[in-house]
C-alpha positions as CSV (number, residue, x, y, z in Angstrom):
1,M,0.1,0.5,0.2
2,S,1.2,3.4,-0.7
3,T,2.0,6.0,1.2
4,R,0.0,8.4,-0.9
5,K,-2.8,6.6,-0.7
6,R,-2.6,6.0,2.9
7,I,-3.0,9.6,3.5
8,L,-6.0,9.9,1.3
9,A,-7.9,7.5,3.0
10,D,-6.6,8.9,6.6
11,G,-7.4,12.6,5.3
12,I,-11.2,11.3,3.9
13,L,-11.7,9.3,7.0
14,L,-10.7,12.9,8.5
15,F,-13.3,14.5,6.9
16,V,-15.9,12.0,7.7
17,T,-15.2,12.8,11.4
18,M,-15.9,16.6,10.8
19,V,-18.9,16.3,8.9
20,W,-20.6,14.0,11.9
21,G,-19.3,16.3,14.6
22,S,-20.0,19.7,13.3
23,S,-23.9,17.8,12.8
24,F,-24.3,16.5,16.5
25,V,-25.4,19.9,17.2
26,L,-27.9,19.9,14.1
27,M,-29.5,16.8,14.9
28,K,-29.3,17.3,18.6
29,N,-31.9,20.5,17.6
30,T,-34.0,18.1,15.6
31,I,-34.7,15.1,17.6
32,S,-36.3,17.5,20.4
33,Q,-38.8,18.5,17.4
34,L,-38.9,14.6,15.7
35,H,-38.5,11.2,17.4
36,P,-35.0,10.1,16.7
37,L,-36.0,6.7,15.0
38,T,-38.5,8.4,12.6
39,F,-35.7,11.1,11.5
40,L,-32.8,8.7,11.3
41,A,-35.6,6.7,8.8
42,I,-36.1,9.7,7.1
43,R,-32.3,10.3,6.7
44,F,-31.0,6.8,5.8
45,L,-33.7,5.9,3.3
46,L,-32.5,9.3,1.9
47,A,-28.7,8.8,1.8
48,W,-29.8,5.3,0.0
49,L,-31.4,7.2,-1.9
50,V,-28.8,9.8,-3.5
51,V,-25.9,6.6,-3.1
52,T,-28.4,4.7,-5.9
53,A,-29.2,7.1,-8.2
54,I,-25.7,8.6,-8.2
55,F,-24.3,5.2,-8.9
56,W,-26.7,2.4,-10.1
57,R,-24.9,1.5,-13.1
58,N,-23.0,0.2,-10.6
59,L,-25.8,-2.7,-10.1
60,K,-26.0,-3.8,-13.0
61,K,-23.1,-6.3,-11.8
62,L,-24.9,-6.8,-8.0
63,K,-23.2,-10.1,-6.6
64,P,-25.2,-11.9,-4.0
65,K,-22.6,-11.6,-1.6
66,E,-22.4,-7.8,-1.9
67,I,-26.0,-7.9,-0.9
68,V,-25.4,-9.8,2.2
69,Y,-21.7,-8.2,3.1
70,G,-23.4,-4.7,3.5
71,S,-26.6,-6.1,5.0
72,I,-24.9,-7.2,7.7
73,I,-22.3,-3.8,7.8
74,G,-25.9,-2.0,7.9
75,F,-27.7,-4.3,11.0
76,F,-24.1,-2.9,13.4
77,L,-25.0,1.0,11.4
78,F,-27.8,0.4,12.6
79,L,-27.4,-1.3,15.9
80,G,-24.9,1.1,17.0
81,M,-26.8,4.5,16.0
82,A,-30.4,3.8,17.2
83,L,-29.0,1.9,20.2
84,Q,-26.4,5.4,20.7
85,V,-30.2,7.8,19.8
86,V,-32.6,6.0,23.0
87,G,-30.1,5.7,25.0
88,L,-29.7,10.0,25.1
89,K,-33.5,9.8,26.3
90,Y,-31.4,8.3,29.5
91,T,-28.3,9.8,30.1
92,Y,-26.5,13.4,30.1
93,A,-25.4,14.2,26.0
94,S,-21.5,14.2,27.9
95,K,-21.7,11.2,29.0
96,S,-22.7,9.7,25.5
97,A,-19.7,11.2,24.0
98,F,-17.3,9.3,26.4
99,I,-19.0,5.9,26.3
100,T,-19.6,6.1,22.5
101,G,-15.4,7.3,22.2
102,L,-14.8,3.9,23.9
103,T,-14.9,2.1,20.5
104,V,-11.5,3.7,19.8
105,V,-10.3,1.1,23.2
106,L,-13.2,-1.7,21.8
107,V,-12.2,-1.8,18.2
108,P,-8.2,-3.0,18.6
109,I,-9.3,-6.0,20.8
110,F,-12.3,-7.2,18.5
111,A,-9.9,-6.9,15.6
112,G,-7.0,-8.5,17.1
113,I,-9.0,-11.7,18.3
114,I,-11.0,-12.1,15.3
115,E,-8.2,-11.3,12.6
116,R,-5.5,-12.3,15.1
117,K,-3.6,-9.5,13.9
118,I,-1.7,-6.9,17.5
119,P,-1.5,-2.9,15.9
120,R,2.1,-1.5,16.0
121,V,3.4,0.3,19.2
122,N,2.8,3.6,18.2
123,V,-0.9,2.9,16.9
124,I,-1.8,1.6,21.0
125,V,0.2,4.5,22.3
126,G,-2.4,6.9,20.0
127,V,-5.0,4.8,21.6
128,I,-3.7,5.4,24.9
129,F,-3.5,9.2,24.3
130,A,-7.1,9.1,23.2
131,F,-8.9,7.1,25.6
132,V,-7.0,10.0,28.4
133,G,-8.1,12.5,25.9
134,L,-11.7,11.4,25.7
135,F,-12.1,11.0,29.7
136,L,-10.8,14.8,29.5
137,L,-13.1,15.8,27.0
138,N,-15.8,14.4,29.8
139,G,-14.6,16.6,32.4
140,A,-12.3,14.0,33.8
141,K,-15.5,12.2,35.1
142,I,-17.8,9.7,35.2
143,S,-21.1,9.5,37.7
144,H,-23.4,6.7,38.5
145,F,-24.0,4.1,35.5
146,N,-27.0,4.3,34.9
147,F,-29.5,2.6,32.1
148,G,-29.1,4.8,29.2
149,D,-25.0,4.8,29.5
150,F,-25.6,0.5,29.9
151,L,-27.7,1.1,26.3
152,T,-24.5,2.9,25.0
153,L,-22.0,0.6,25.4
154,L,-24.7,-1.3,24.0
155,A,-24.3,0.3,20.7
156,D,-20.5,0.9,20.9
157,F,-20.3,-2.7,19.8
158,G,-22.5,-1.5,16.9
159,F,-20.0,0.5,15.8
160,V,-17.1,-1.6,16.6
161,F,-17.9,-4.8,14.5
162,Q,-19.0,-2.2,11.7
163,I,-15.7,-1.3,11.5
164,I,-14.6,-4.6,11.7
165,F,-16.2,-5.9,8.6
166,I,-16.1,-3.2,6.6
167,D,-12.1,-4.0,6.5
168,I,-13.0,-7.7,6.3
169,F,-15.3,-7.6,2.8
170,T,-13.9,-4.8,0.7
171,S,-10.5,-6.3,1.3
172,K,-11.9,-9.0,-1.0
173,E,-10.8,-8.9,-4.9
174,D,-13.6,-9.0,-6.2
175,V,-16.1,-7.4,-4.5
176,S,-17.6,-3.7,-5.3
177,T,-17.3,-1.6,-2.8
178,I,-20.6,1.1,-3.9
179,N,-22.2,-1.8,-3.9
180,I,-21.9,-3.1,-0.4
181,A,-22.1,0.9,0.8
182,I,-25.3,0.7,-1.7
183,F,-26.7,-2.4,0.2
184,Q,-25.2,-1.2,4.1
185,L,-27.6,1.9,3.6
186,M,-30.3,-0.1,2.0
187,S,-30.9,-2.2,5.5
188,A,-29.7,0.6,8.2
189,A,-32.7,1.9,6.8
190,V,-35.7,-0.7,6.6
191,L,-34.8,-1.4,9.9
192,Y,-35.0,2.0,11.3
193,I,-38.5,1.9,8.9
194,I,-40.0,-1.0,10.7
195,F,-38.4,0.0,14.8
196,S,-40.4,3.3,13.8
197,L,-43.5,1.6,12.9
198,F,-43.0,-0.5,15.2
199,F,-42.8,2.4,17.6
200,G,-46.0,4.2,16.7
201,V,-44.2,6.6,14.4
202,N,-45.6,6.4,10.6
203,P,-42.2,8.6,8.8
204,F,-44.0,9.6,6.1
205,S,-46.8,10.9,8.1
206,I,-45.3,13.5,10.0
207,K,-45.5,17.2,9.4
208,L,-41.6,18.6,9.1
209,T,-40.0,22.2,9.8
210,L,-37.8,24.1,7.9
211,N,-35.0,23.5,10.4
212,S,-35.9,19.0,10.6
213,I,-36.1,19.6,6.3
214,L,-32.2,21.1,6.7
215,T,-30.8,19.0,9.0
216,I,-32.2,16.1,7.0
217,L,-30.7,17.2,3.9
218,I,-27.7,17.6,5.1
219,T,-27.3,15.2,7.5
220,G,-28.7,13.1,4.8
221,I,-26.1,13.9,1.8
222,F,-23.2,15.2,3.6
223,G,-23.4,13.0,6.8
224,T,-24.7,9.6,5.7
225,A,-25.1,9.3,1.7
226,L,-20.8,11.1,1.3
227,A,-19.6,9.9,4.7
228,F,-20.6,5.8,5.0
229,T,-20.1,5.6,1.3
230,A,-16.8,6.7,2.0
231,Q,-16.2,5.5,4.8
232,V,-16.6,1.7,2.9
233,F,-14.4,2.9,0.1
234,V,-11.7,4.1,1.7
235,Q,-11.5,1.9,4.7
236,K,-9.4,-1.0,3.3
237,Y,-6.5,1.3,2.8
238,T,-5.9,1.6,6.2
239,T,-6.8,-1.0,9.9
240,P,-9.6,-0.8,11.9
241,T,-7.7,0.1,15.2
242,H,-6.4,3.4,12.8
243,T,-10.2,4.0,11.5
244,A,-11.0,4.6,15.4
245,L,-9.1,6.3,16.3
246,I,-9.5,9.1,13.8
247,F,-12.9,8.3,14.7
248,S,-12.0,9.6,17.8
249,A,-11.6,12.6,17.2
250,E,-15.9,13.4,16.4
251,P,-16.1,14.7,19.6
252,V,-13.8,17.2,19.0
253,F,-15.2,18.3,15.9
254,G,-18.4,18.0,18.0
255,A,-17.2,20.5,20.9
256,I,-15.6,23.0,18.1
257,F,-19.3,23.5,16.1
258,S,-21.1,23.8,19.4
259,A,-19.1,26.3,20.6
260,L,-19.9,28.1,17.3
261,I,-24.2,26.9,16.3
262,P,-26.2,28.2,19.1
263,S,-29.2,25.5,20.0
264,T,-32.4,26.1,18.4
265,V,-34.4,26.0,22.4
266,T,-31.8,27.5,24.2
267,H,-30.2,30.0,21.5
268,T,-26.7,29.6,23.1
269,T,-23.7,27.9,22.4
270,E,-21.7,25.0,24.6
271,I,-18.5,26.5,26.1
272,L,-16.3,23.6,27.3
273,P,-14.6,23.8,30.2
274,L,-10.4,23.8,29.9
275,I,-10.2,20.7,30.9
276,S,-12.2,19.4,27.7
277,Y,-9.9,21.1,25.3
278,I,-7.0,19.6,26.9
279,G,-8.8,16.6,26.1
280,C,-9.1,17.3,22.5
281,G,-5.6,18.4,22.1
282,L,-4.6,14.8,23.6
283,I,-6.8,12.9,21.2
284,L,-6.0,14.7,18.1
285,I,-1.8,14.2,19.5
286,G,-2.9,10.3,19.7
287,M,-4.1,10.6,16.1
288,V,-0.2,12.5,14.8
289,I,1.5,9.3,17.3
290,A,-0.2,6.5,14.8
291,E,0.2,8.0,11.9
292,L,4.1,7.4,12.2
293,S,5.6,5.2,10.0
294,F,2.3,3.4,9.7
295,N,1.6,1.2,7.6
296,K,-1.1,-1.5,7.0
297,N,1.2,-4.4,5.6
298,L,3.7,-4.1,9.1
299,D,0.9,-5.5,11.5
300,M,2.0,-8.3,13.4
301,E,0.4,-11.5,12.3
302,L,-0.8,-13.6,15.8
303,S,1.2,-16.9,15.9
């Protein structure tokens, strides 16, 4: 794998992380007006339609296993985001962000077990820096573990296996990453629609405000269609651990945009304490450390 491809892949993943971090404020404002599962159903349905409309020619060479691979990845994506959103109803957003960030620790563990690989030392050090940074970003405290925290922790496993299975499936030579991305979005959208209806909310019979429509368009096109398709396409040029490490910067971007974009409910911005910004710095340092002399082909195989 060339250094140029690796750097480009990491740059795209960092851009994806920035998009997700910036969309947190928009989603927070919209979910106060719209049922979370309904929002996710419409968002992913839009994303699937956009990606399919752009890459429909790829479907002419669709293989059955691409449907299976995409559906498996989409299931874990659905599981992670659904549990995370429901968990937010029972816990604080800061705690949710910290617990979600634990994927940076869980991914190396499960990737090592499944793929029988040990990450390079600099990547492990980077993960440690990121973990400490997430702790400081949360205010260096963990209060009582509640039901919402438990759901968020379960959500982590959805995100972990989504990242790992993307690595496994897209590394195969005879598959189309675009087709996998299309069916990832489609399967997640279908599951969100089913569960939205199960909880008594019809996503096709609701009245949307201008703010909700704009948020759905932005998060659906950029935060979902573009972001998740890009993730599937470029992650084959890096490792699951490195991907999780880059994604740990999401709360950093979330903190930045929360300080810039006011809430539609309180009409105020969120300013974090100094210790949280120190945490942001440690996360970024961890990413730089992991980037040093990084090469996917140099991961050590377990005997």
